[in-house]
C-alpha positions as CSV (number, residue, x, y, z in Angstrom):
1,I,135.9,154.9,156.7
2,V,132.1,154.7,156.6
3,K,130.4,153.4,153.5
4,N,126.8,154.2,153.8
5,N,125.6,154.6,150.2
6,L,126.8,151.4,148.5
7,F,125.6,150.2,145.0
8,E,122.9,147.6,144.9
9,T,124.4,144.1,145.3
10,P,124.4,142.2,142.0
11,Y,122.3,139.0,141.9
12,L,125.5,136.9,141.4
13,F,126.6,137.7,145.0
14,Q,123.2,137.0,146.4
15,L,123.3,133.6,144.7
16,I,126.8,132.9,146.1
17,Q,125.6,133.7,149.6
18,E,122.5,131.6,149.3
19,Q,124.4,128.6,147.9
20,S,127.4,128.8,150.3
21,G,125.5,129.8,153.4
22,A,128.2,132.4,154.2
23,Q,127.3,135.3,156.5
24,W,126.9,138.6,154.8
25,K,129.7,140.1,156.8
26,E,132.0,137.5,155.3
27,M,130.6,138.1,151.8
28,Y,131.6,141.8,152.1
29,Q,135.0,140.9,153.4
30,V,135.8,138.3,150.7
31,Y,134.1,139.7,147.6
32,N,133.9,143.2,146.2
33,M,130.0,142.8,146.1
34,G,129.8,144.7,142.8
35,H,132.0,147.6,143.8
36,R,134.8,148.5,141.5
37,L,137.5,151.2,142.0
38,E,137.2,153.6,144.9
39,F,138.7,157.0,145.1
40,Y,139.3,158.8,148.4
41,L,139.3,162.5,147.8
42,K,137.7,165.8,148.9
43,E,134.0,165.9,148.5
44,A,134.3,169.1,146.4
45,D,136.3,167.1,143.8
46,A,133.9,164.2,143.6
47,A,131.4,165.7,141.1
48,G,134.1,166.1,138.5
49,I,135.3,162.5,138.8
50,I,131.7,161.3,138.7
51,E,131.1,163.3,135.5
52,I,134.3,161.8,133.9
53,A,133.1,158.3,134.8
54,K,129.7,159.0,133.3
55,S,131.3,160.2,130.0
56,F,132.8,156.7,129.7
57,G,129.4,155.0,130.5
58,I,130.5,154.1,134.1
59,E,128.1,154.6,137.0
60,A,129.8,156.4,139.8
61,K,128.6,158.0,143.0
62,I,129.7,159.0,146.5
63,I,129.5,155.9,148.6
64,G,130.7,157.2,152.0
65,Y,133.1,159.3,153.9
66,V,136.2,159.3,156.1
67,E,136.0,160.4,159.7
68,E,138.5,160.7,162.4
69,A,138.7,157.7,164.7
70,E,141.0,155.8,167.0
71,G,142.5,153.0,165.0
72,E,141.7,151.9,161.5
73,S,138.3,150.5,160.6
74,V,135.8,150.2,157.8
75,E,132.1,150.4,158.6
76,L,129.6,149.2,156.0
77,H,125.9,150.1,156.1
78,T,124.3,147.5,153.7
79,T,120.9,146.1,152.9
80,Y,122.0,143.0,154.8
81,G,123.1,144.8,158.0
82,N,125.9,147.0,159.3
83,F,129.4,145.5,159.6
84,E,132.6,146.8,161.0
85,Y,136.1,145.6,160.1
86,R,139.1,146.6,162.2
87,S,142.8,146.1,161.3
């Protein structure tokens, strides 16, 4: 899983990071960093889901993609760096 179009990090998480001194990689591992529910579906179906969310006043967008790989991992491309998590 590659997440390369994340939502902007809410100030609350920036404040937690500053006060705790935690590394950003740990912050993304421990907190949701402002991300809510994620759907994994075909890209062609995403527009319909995004429109439904908008009809309820919920901001939604495509935040990444799934690619074939050896093993399971999540790769994040963030304002604070790129991080990889492996299971």
